[in-house]
Each structure stands twice: as structure tokens, then as C-alpha cells.
DSSP file (Angstrom, degrees, kcal/mol; ACC not computed):
  #  RESIDUE AA STRUCTURE BP1 BP2  ACC     N-H-->O    O-->H-N    N-H-->O    O-->H-N    TCO  KAPPA ALPHA  PHI   PSI    X-CA   Y-CA   Z-CA
    1    1 A X              0   0    0      0, 0.0     2,-0.3     0, 0.0    37,-0.1   0.000 360.0 360.0 360.0 138.0   16.2  -22.4  -66.1
    2    2 A X        -     0   0    0     35,-0.3     2,-0.5     2,-0.0    37,-0.0  -0.612 360.0-138.9 -83.1 135.6   18.9  -23.6  -68.5
    3    3 A X        -     0   0    0     -2,-0.3     3,-0.2     1,-0.1    -1,-0.0  -0.819  16.5-175.4 -94.3 130.3   18.0  -26.2  -71.1
    4    4 A X    >   +     0   0    0     -2,-0.5     3,-2.1     1,-0.2     8,-0.1   0.043  45.4 120.2-111.4  24.6   20.7  -28.9  -71.7
    5    5 A X  G >   +     0   0    0      1,-0.3     3,-1.1     2,-0.1    -1,-0.2   0.777  68.5  65.3 -61.8 -25.6   19.0  -30.7  -74.6
    6    6 A X  G 3  S+     0   0    0      1,-0.3    55,-0.5    -3,-0.2    -1,-0.3   0.623  83.2  79.1 -70.9 -11.3   22.1  -29.9  -76.7
    7    7 A X  G X  S-     0   0    0     -3,-2.1     3,-1.6     1,-0.3    -1,-0.3   0.349  90.0-143.9 -80.3   7.4   24.1  -32.2  -74.4
    8    8 A X  T <   -     0   0    0     -3,-1.1    -1,-0.3     1,-0.2    51,-0.2  -0.466  67.8 -18.6  68.1-132.5   22.8  -35.3  -76.1
    9    9 A X  T 3  S+     0   0    0     49,-3.3    -1,-0.2    -2,-0.2    50,-0.1   0.391 101.4 123.4 -92.6   3.6   22.4  -38.2  -73.6
   10   10 A X    <   -     0   0    0     -3,-1.6     2,-1.1    48,-0.5    -3,-0.1  -0.377  65.1-128.8 -62.3 142.2   24.6  -36.6  -70.9
   11   11 A X        -     0   0    0     32,-0.3    32,-0.4    -2,-0.0     2,-0.3  -0.786  31.0-165.8 -95.6  94.5   22.8  -36.1  -67.6
   12   12 A X        +     0   0    0     -2,-1.1     2,-0.3    30,-0.1    30,-0.2  -0.648  10.6 176.0 -86.6 135.3   23.5  -32.5  -66.9
   13   13 A X  E     -A   41   0A   0     28,-2.4    28,-2.5    -2,-0.3     5,-0.1  -0.904  45.7 -75.5-131.4 160.1   22.9  -31.2  -63.4
   14   14 A X  E >   -A   40   0A   0     -2,-0.3     3,-1.4    26,-0.2     4,-0.4  -0.374  43.4-133.9 -56.6 129.8   23.5  -27.8  -61.7
   15   15 A X  G >  S+     0   0    0     24,-2.5     3,-1.7    21,-0.3     6,-0.2   0.864 102.2  56.8 -58.3 -40.5   27.3  -27.6  -61.1
   16   16 A X  G 3  S+     0   0    0     23,-0.3     3,-0.4    20,-0.3    -1,-0.3   0.701  99.8  60.7 -68.3 -16.8   26.9  -26.4  -57.5
   17   17 A X  G <  S+     0   0    0     -3,-1.4    -1,-0.3     1,-0.2    -2,-0.2   0.601 110.1  42.7 -80.5 -11.6   24.8  -29.4  -56.7
   18   18 A X    X   +     0   0    0     -3,-1.7     3,-2.0    -4,-0.4    -1,-0.2  -0.501  59.2 157.5-134.6  65.2   27.7  -31.7  -57.5
   19   19 A X  G >  S+     0   0    0     -3,-0.4     3,-1.6     1,-0.3     8,-0.1   0.726  70.0  73.7 -63.5 -19.8   30.9  -30.3  -56.1
   20   20 A X  G 3  S+     0   0    0      1,-0.3    -1,-0.3    -3,-0.1     4,-0.1   0.695  95.4  52.0 -66.2 -17.0   32.4  -33.8  -56.3
   21   21 A X  G <  S+     0   0    0     -3,-2.0     2,-0.3    -6,-0.2    -1,-0.3   0.380 104.4  71.8 -96.9   2.8   32.6  -33.3  -60.0
   22   22 A X  S <  S-     0   0    0     -3,-1.6     2,-0.2    -4,-0.1    19,-0.0  -0.890  83.7-115.2-120.1 147.3   34.5  -30.0  -59.8
   23   23 A X    >>  -     0   0    0     -2,-0.3     4,-2.4     1,-0.1     3,-0.7  -0.543  39.2-112.1 -70.2 147.9   38.0  -29.0  -58.8
   24   24 A X  H 3> S+     0   0    0      1,-0.3     4,-2.8     2,-0.2     5,-0.2   0.870 116.5  53.8 -55.4 -41.8   37.8  -26.9  -55.6
   25   25 A X  H 3> S+     0   0    0      1,-0.2     4,-2.1     2,-0.2    -1,-0.3   0.880 110.7  47.8 -61.7 -33.9   39.0  -23.7  -57.4
   26   26 A X  H <> S+     0   0    0     -3,-0.7     4,-2.4     2,-0.2    -2,-0.2   0.930 112.1  48.7 -69.2 -45.4   36.2  -24.1  -59.9
   27   27 A X  H  X S+     0   0    0     -4,-2.4     4,-2.1     1,-0.2    -2,-0.2   0.915 112.4  48.7 -59.6 -44.4   33.6  -24.7  -57.2
   28   28 A X  H  X S+     0   0    0     -4,-2.8     4,-0.9    -5,-0.2    -1,-0.2   0.910 111.0  50.1 -63.5 -43.0   34.9  -21.7  -55.2
   29   29 A X  H >< S+     0   0    0     -4,-2.1     3,-0.6    -5,-0.2    -1,-0.2   0.901 110.4  50.4 -63.2 -40.5   34.7  -19.5  -58.4
   30   30 A X  H >< S+     0   0    0     -4,-2.4     3,-2.0     1,-0.2     6,-0.2   0.889 102.8  59.4 -65.6 -38.6   31.2  -20.6  -59.1
   31   31 A X  H 3< S+     0   0    0     -4,-2.1    -1,-0.2     1,-0.3    -2,-0.2   0.790 108.3  46.9 -61.1 -25.1   30.0  -19.9  -55.6
   32   32 A X  T << S+     0   0    0     -4,-0.9     2,-0.4    -3,-0.6    -1,-0.3   0.315  92.6 101.3 -96.9   8.2   31.0  -16.3  -56.2
   33   33 A X    X   -     0   0    0     -3,-2.0     3,-1.2     1,-0.1     4,-0.1  -0.802  65.6-144.8 -99.8 132.7   29.3  -16.1  -59.6
   34   34 A X  T 3  S+     0   0    0     -2,-0.4     3,-0.3     1,-0.3    -1,-0.1   0.884 100.8  39.2 -60.3 -41.6   26.0  -14.3  -59.9
   35   35 A X  T >  S+     0   0    0      1,-0.2     3,-2.1     2,-0.1    -1,-0.3  -0.123  72.1 132.3-104.4  37.5   24.7  -16.7  -62.6
   36   36 A X  G X   +     0   0    0     -3,-1.2     3,-2.0     1,-0.3   -21,-0.3   0.786  63.2  69.7 -59.3 -28.2   26.1  -19.9  -61.2
   37   37 A X  G 3  S+     0   0    0     -3,-0.3   -35,-0.3     1,-0.3    -1,-0.3   0.671  90.8  62.2 -66.2 -14.2   22.7  -21.6  -61.7
   38   38 A X  G <  S+     0   0    0     -3,-2.1     2,-0.5   -37,-0.1    -1,-0.3   0.498  86.2  91.4 -86.2  -4.3   23.3  -21.5  -65.5
   39   39 A X    <   -     0   0    0     -3,-2.0   -24,-2.5    -4,-0.2   -23,-0.3  -0.813  59.7-169.2 -98.4 126.8   26.5  -23.7  -65.2
   40   40 A X  E     -A   14   0A   0     -2,-0.5     2,-0.3   -26,-0.3   -26,-0.2  -0.732   8.3-161.9-112.8 162.4   26.0  -27.4  -65.6
   41   41 A X  E     -A   13   0A   0    -28,-2.5   -28,-2.4    -2,-0.3     2,-0.4  -0.988   3.3-170.0-140.5 147.6   28.1  -30.4  -65.0
   42   42 A X        -     0   0    0     -2,-0.3     2,-0.4   -30,-0.2   -30,-0.1  -1.000  25.0-122.7-140.1 138.7   27.9  -34.0  -66.2
   43   43 A X        -     0   0    0    -32,-0.4     2,-0.3    -2,-0.4   -32,-0.3  -0.656  37.5-175.2 -78.8 132.4   29.9  -37.1  -65.1
   44   44 A X        -     0   0    0     -2,-0.4     2,-0.5   -34,-0.1    10,-0.0  -0.873  34.4 -96.6-127.8 161.0   31.6  -38.7  -68.1
   45   45 A X    >   -     0   0    0     -2,-0.3     3,-2.1     1,-0.1    -2,-0.0  -0.662  28.7-145.9 -74.2 119.2   33.6  -41.8  -68.8
   46   46 A X  T 3  S+     0   0    0     -2,-0.5     3,-0.3     1,-0.3    -1,-0.1   0.677  95.7  68.4 -63.9 -15.6   37.3  -40.7  -68.5
   47   47 A X  T 3  S+     0   0    0      1,-0.2     2,-0.5     2,-0.1     3,-0.4   0.592  84.6  74.5 -76.1  -9.8   38.1  -43.3  -71.3
   48   48 A X    <   +     0   0    0     -3,-2.1    -1,-0.2     1,-0.2     6,-0.1  -0.316  52.4 128.7-100.3  50.8   36.2  -41.1  -73.8
   49   49 A X        +     0   0    0     -2,-0.5     2,-0.3    -3,-0.3    -1,-0.2   0.791  46.6  93.3 -74.7 -27.8   38.8  -38.4  -74.1
   50   50 A X  S  > S-     0   0    0     -3,-0.4     4,-2.8     1,-0.1     5,-0.2  -0.521  76.7-139.3 -68.3 128.0   38.8  -38.6  -77.9
   51   51 A X  H  > S+     0   0    0     -2,-0.3     4,-2.7     1,-0.2     5,-0.2   0.888  99.6  49.6 -58.2 -44.6   36.2  -36.1  -79.2
   52   52 A X  H  > S+     0   0    0      1,-0.2     4,-2.0     2,-0.2    -1,-0.2   0.918 114.0  45.2 -63.7 -43.8   34.8  -38.3  -81.9
   53   53 A X  H  > S+     0   0    0      2,-0.2     4,-2.6     1,-0.2    -2,-0.2   0.902 113.0  51.6 -65.3 -41.5   34.3  -41.2  -79.4
   54   54 A X  H  X S+     0   0    0     -4,-2.8     4,-2.1     1,-0.2     6,-0.3   0.948 110.5  47.7 -59.0 -50.8   32.8  -38.9  -76.8
   55   55 A X  H  X>S+     0   0    0     -4,-2.7     5,-1.5     1,-0.2     4,-0.6   0.888 114.2  47.1 -60.5 -40.5   30.3  -37.4  -79.3
   56   56 A X  H ><5S+     0   0    0     -4,-2.0     3,-0.6    -5,-0.2    -1,-0.2   0.916 112.1  49.4 -67.4 -43.4   29.3  -40.9  -80.5
   57   57 A X  H 3<5S+     0   0    0     -4,-2.6    -2,-0.2     1,-0.2    -1,-0.2   0.846 123.1  30.6 -66.4 -34.9   28.9  -42.3  -76.9
   58   58 A X  H 3<5S-     0   0    0     -4,-2.1   -49,-3.3    -5,-0.2   -48,-0.5   0.262 102.6-120.4-110.3  11.0   26.8  -39.4  -75.7
   59   59 A X  T <<5 +     0   0    0     -3,-0.6     2,-0.5    -4,-0.6    -3,-0.2   0.861  58.8 157.9  50.8  37.4   25.0  -38.4  -78.9
   60   60 A X      < -     0   0    0     -5,-1.5    -1,-0.2    -6,-0.3   -53,-0.1  -0.818  43.8-120.8 -94.3 124.7   26.5  -35.0  -78.4
   61   61 A X    >   -     0   0    0     -2,-0.5     3,-2.0   -55,-0.5     4,-0.2  -0.382  14.8-127.2 -65.1 141.2   26.7  -33.0  -81.7
   62   62 A X  G >  S+     0   0    0      1,-0.3     3,-1.6     2,-0.2    27,-0.4   0.856 110.4  61.7 -54.5 -36.5   30.3  -32.0  -82.6
   63   63 A X  G 3  S+     0   0    0      1,-0.3    -1,-0.3    25,-0.1    26,-0.1   0.662 104.5  48.1 -66.4 -16.2   29.0  -28.4  -82.9
   64   64 A X  G <  S+     0   0    0     -3,-2.0     2,-0.3   -58,-0.1    -1,-0.3   0.249  99.6  87.8-106.3  10.6   28.1  -28.5  -79.1
   65   65 A X    <   +     0   0    0     -3,-1.6    23,-2.7    -4,-0.2    24,-0.4  -0.783  48.8 176.5-114.1 154.6   31.4  -29.9  -78.0
   66   66 A X  E     -B   87   0B   0     -2,-0.3     2,-0.4    21,-0.3    21,-0.2  -0.976  23.4-130.8-149.0 159.6   34.7  -28.4  -77.0
   67   67 A X  E     -B   86   0B   0     19,-2.8    19,-3.1    -2,-0.3     2,-0.5  -0.913  20.4-142.0-111.9 142.9   38.1  -29.3  -75.7
   68   68 A X  E     -B   85   0B   0     -2,-0.4     2,-0.5    17,-0.2    17,-0.2  -0.914  10.2-165.0-109.9 127.9   39.7  -27.6  -72.7
   69   69 A X  E     -B   84   0B   0     15,-2.6    15,-2.2    -2,-0.5     2,-0.5  -0.955   7.3-163.9-110.6 123.9   43.4  -26.9  -72.6
   70   70 A X  E     -B   83   0B   0     -2,-0.5     2,-0.3    13,-0.2    13,-0.2  -0.924   7.2-175.4-110.9 130.7   44.8  -25.9  -69.2
   71   71 A X  E     -B   82   0B   0     11,-2.6    11,-2.3    -2,-0.5     2,-0.4  -0.926   9.4-153.8-123.1 149.8   48.2  -24.3  -68.8
   72   72 A X  E     +B   81   0B   0     -2,-0.3     2,-0.3     9,-0.2     9,-0.2  -0.947  15.2 174.0-122.1 144.4   50.1  -23.3  -65.7
   73   73 A X  E     -B   80   0B   0      7,-2.5     7,-3.2    -2,-0.4     2,-0.4  -0.974  19.3-142.4-144.7 158.1   52.7  -20.6  -65.4
   74   74 A X  E     +B   79   0B   0     -2,-0.3     2,-0.4     5,-0.2     5,-0.2  -0.987  19.1 172.0-127.9 130.8   54.7  -19.1  -62.6
   75   75 A X  E >  S-B   78   0B   0      3,-2.1     3,-2.2    -2,-0.4    -2,-0.0  -0.994  74.2  -7.4-138.1 130.4   55.6  -15.5  -62.2
   76   76 A X  T 3  S-     0   0    0     -2,-0.4     3,-0.1     1,-0.3    -1,-0.1   0.849 129.7 -57.3  53.6  36.3   57.3  -13.9  -59.2
   77   77 A X  T 3  S+     0   0    0      1,-0.2     2,-0.6     0, 0.0    -1,-0.3   0.425 112.0 120.4  79.3  -1.6   56.8  -17.2  -57.4
   78   78 A X  E <   -B   75   0B   0     -3,-2.2    -3,-2.1     2,-0.0     2,-0.4  -0.864  56.6-141.5-102.8 123.4   53.0  -17.3  -57.9
   79   79 A X  E     -B   74   0B   0     -2,-0.6     2,-0.3    -5,-0.2    -5,-0.2  -0.650  23.6-176.6 -81.3 133.6   51.5  -20.2  -59.8
   80   80 A X  E     -B   73   0B   0     -7,-3.2    -7,-2.5    -2,-0.4     2,-0.3  -0.949  10.8-153.1-130.7 152.0   48.7  -19.2  -62.1
   81   81 A X  E     -B   72   0B   0     -2,-0.3     2,-0.4    -9,-0.2    -9,-0.2  -0.920   7.3-172.1-124.2 149.9   46.4  -21.3  -64.3
   82   82 A X  E     -B   71   0B   0    -11,-2.3   -11,-2.6    -2,-0.3     2,-0.4  -0.997   6.9-157.3-138.8 143.6   44.5  -20.5  -67.5
   83   83 A X  E     -B   70   0B   0     -2,-0.4     2,-0.4   -13,-0.2   -13,-0.2  -0.959   5.1-168.9-122.1 140.7   42.0  -22.5  -69.4
   84   84 A X  E     -B   69   0B   0    -15,-2.2   -15,-2.6    -2,-0.4     2,-0.5  -0.994  12.1-146.6-130.3 127.2   41.1  -22.2  -73.0
   85   85 A X  E     -B   68   0B   0     -2,-0.4     2,-0.5   -17,-0.2   -17,-0.2  -0.811  12.3-166.1 -93.7 130.1   38.1  -23.8  -74.7
   86   86 A X  E     -B   67   0B   0    -19,-3.1   -19,-2.8    -2,-0.5     5,-0.1  -0.970  26.4-117.1-116.9 121.2   38.6  -24.9  -78.3
   87   87 A X  E >>  -B   66   0B   0     -2,-0.5     4,-1.8   -21,-0.2     3,-0.9  -0.273  17.6-129.9 -57.1 138.4   35.5  -25.8  -80.2
   88   88 A X  H 3> S+     0   0    0    -23,-2.7     4,-2.8   -26,-0.3     5,-0.2   0.818 108.6  60.1 -60.8 -30.9   35.5  -29.4  -81.4
   89   89 A X  H 3> S+     0   0    0    -24,-0.4     4,-2.1   -27,-0.4    -1,-0.3   0.833 103.6  51.3 -67.8 -30.1   34.7  -28.3  -84.9
   90   90 A X  H <> S+     0   0    0     -3,-0.9     4,-2.0     2,-0.2    -2,-0.2   0.923 112.3  45.7 -68.4 -45.5   37.9  -26.2  -84.9
   91   91 A X  H  X S+     0   0    0     -4,-1.8     4,-0.9     2,-0.2    -2,-0.2   0.918 113.7  49.3 -63.4 -44.2   39.9  -29.3  -83.8
   92   92 A X  H >< S+     0   0    0     -4,-2.8     3,-0.7     1,-0.2     4,-0.3   0.920 111.6  48.7 -62.6 -44.7   38.2  -31.5  -86.3
   93   93 A X  H >< S+     0   0    0     -4,-2.1     3,-0.9     1,-0.2    -1,-0.2   0.864 110.7  50.6 -65.7 -35.3   38.8  -29.1  -89.2
   94   94 A X  H 3< S+     0   0    0     -4,-2.0    -1,-0.2     1,-0.2    -2,-0.2   0.640 100.2  64.6 -79.8 -12.1   42.5  -28.7  -88.3
   95   95 A X  T <<        0   0    0     -4,-0.9    -1,-0.2    -3,-0.7    -2,-0.2   0.517 360.0 360.0 -87.9  -3.5   43.1  -32.4  -88.2
   96   96 A X    <         0   0    0     -3,-0.9    -1,-0.2    -4,-0.3    -2,-0.1   0.437 360.0 360.0 -92.3 360.0   42.4  -32.9  -91.9
């Protein structure tokens, strides 16, 4: 069983138990993943997009936080997406 104590006060639940919090492609990908039970999801306030505010509101350590950048591209008529997680400590350090 995965421990989510590093998530601060966020209420983390198994992602597959809450498909309403996932985009359908993410949900589909998880259903095909061997270790899907290790993936958690938490509902958050969408107004807390700022990393510092998010960490303060949920008592989440900056070292346990990340920002996700999603990009879309099209090649040969096929749309593709890619996601990149950037550690919050990287973002914080680069903003000084």
C-alpha cells in the first residue's frame, strides 16, 4: 500500500477509484498499468494554481510538489500530447 503522508493535508485516494478527477485518456492509461494501485489522486481548489499558495494551503512541502506542463503537437494529421513534470524546487530556484 502506498503512503501519501508527504501530501500534507491533501486527501489522496487511489486514482482508479475516482475517475471523475481524471481525464479519460489518463484513466484509460491507468487501467492498462500493472501498478495502477500506486497512483493517487486528490481534489484540489483550482484557485490554488500558484505553487507557493498551494503548498501553504495544503501543508505540502515544496520538495514534494511539482508543476505539470502539457504540450500538444500535430504530425501527419495526428494530434499528440506530452506532459512534463517540473519539480517545484526547480521552479522556485529559477524564479530568483
